[in-house]
N, C-alpha and C positions, 0 to 999 in steps of 0.2 A: 612377205618379200618387202625388205626395206627399200626405199627409194634411193637411187643414186644415178649420177649421170654416167658412169661407167656401165651400169646395168642397161640403162637406156640405150647406150650406144651398141652394146653387145647384142640387144634384141634387134635393133635396126639392122646390124651386119647380118644377123642369122635370118632375117626376113628377106634381105636382098639376096642372100646366098639361095635361099628357097625359090625365090622369084626366078632367078638365073637358071636354076635346075629345071623349073618348069618350062621357060622359054625354050632352053637347049633341047629338052626332050620333045616339046612340040614343034620344034624346028622354026621357031620364032625369034626375030632379032630384037624385037623391043616389045615392051608391054602395051604399047598402043595398039600392036597388031594381034594382041591375044583376043580373039573373037570366040564365041561359043563353037562355031564351025571348026575353028583351028584346033580348039581344045578337045573337041569330039573325035578327032583322029588318034588322040592317045589311047593306050591300052588301059583297061581298068586298074590292073595292079599298080603301076606308076602313079596313076591319077589319085587312087586311094591313098598311096603313101604321101602324096603331096597334100592333099586335103588334111590328112590327120596331122602332118607336120605343122602346116598352118593354124590348124585349130590350137595346136599347143601353144604356138607364138601369141595367138590371139588372147589366149588365157593368161599367158606371162604379161601381156601387154595390159590387160584389163587389172591384174593384181598390181602392176606397177603404178597404174594410173590412180588406183585406190590409194597406194601408199603415198603418191605425191600429194594428193588431195589432202590426206591426213597431216602431212608435213606442212603443207600450206596453211591449214586450220590452225596447227601449232604456232607457226610463224605470226599469222594474224592476231591470234590470243595475245601472243607476247608483245606485238606491236601496240596493240591496244592498251595493255597494261602499261607500257612504256609512255604512251601518250597520256594516259590518267596521271601519272606520277609527274609528268612535266607540268600538266594544266595544274596540279595541286601546287607545284613549286612556283609558278607563276601567279596563282592566287595569293600565295603568301608574300610574293614580292609586291603585288598590287596592294594588298593589305597594308604592308609596311609603309610603301609610299603614300596611302590615304592616311595613315596615322601621323606621318611626318608633316603632311599637308594641314592635317587638323591642329597640330600642334604649333606649327608656324602661323596659321590663322589667327589662333587664340592669342599667341603672343603679339601680333599686330593688332588685335581687337583690344588687347589689354593695354597697349600703348596709347591708342586713340582714346580709350576710356580714362586712362590716366591723365592724359593731357585735356581732356574735356572737363574733367573734375578740377583739375588745376586752373584752367582757364576760367571756369565758373567761380572759383574761390577768389580769383584775383579780379574779377569782374570784367574779365575779357571776353568778347564774343569768340566762339569757335570758328575759325576760318579756314579755307582751303590751304593758305599759307601755314597756318600753325599745324595742320596735320602734317603737311609736306616736310615741315621742320622736324616734327617728331619722328616721322619715316627715316629722314635723313640721319637723325640722331641714333636711331636704332642700328641702321646700316652702319654707321661709322663705328659704334661700339663692338659690333659684330666683327667689323674689318679688324679693328685694333686688337680683339681678343685672340687673333690669330698671329699676331706680330712675336717675333721672336726678340729677346733683348740680351745683348752680350756686353758683359761689362769686362773693363780692364783691356780692351783691344785699341792698340795704337792706331792712329790714323797715318795713313801712308798714301803713296801715288796710286794711281788707277790700276796699274798691273798688280799692286798687293791686295787691292779689293777684289781683283778678278779670283786671285789664288785663294784668298779667304772665303770667298763665296763658294768656291769649288769644294774646299775642305769642309766647309759648313754643309753643303748638300750631301757630301759623302757621309758626314756624321749622321745627318738626319735620316737618310737612306738606310744606313745600318741600324738604326733603332726600330726600323719597320714603321715609323709613323707616316711616311709617305714610301709607296712604291718605287723601286728603281725602274728606269725606262728600259 
């Protein structure tokens, strides 16, 4: 028996129907009034039929519960597999960030080393200011390496600059170099 909500609802309705039949036959208005003495008034034949019917419903319910447990196990296994994939993806991203950090640290270390060697060759002592200047130089070089140079563009008023910037942005976005907003 494959688990489904429809099947669960059908079994529930069937159980309620059987309970109503028992209550009606025992001349009881609600299940809280169903006592042993009230049920003892029933004839054996209808009582046997009700017990047999309820046993079949209990068996169906047990099968449905087993099916639901199997489905839950399957979903749990799939969820765990998805989580493992996500963890592996995140590990890859972390590794990429670590490599970038290592690379950047190496380039900063190279700048400091280069300036230290140059300072020693020139007979200048390595100072905090010389290191700061070296860092500024590298930052400036990186910033300038990202600049875009356009030749042959006429200088105009501010409105022209705005239109030119907009067109340049559209061209750059169309190349895929930067994502469109």
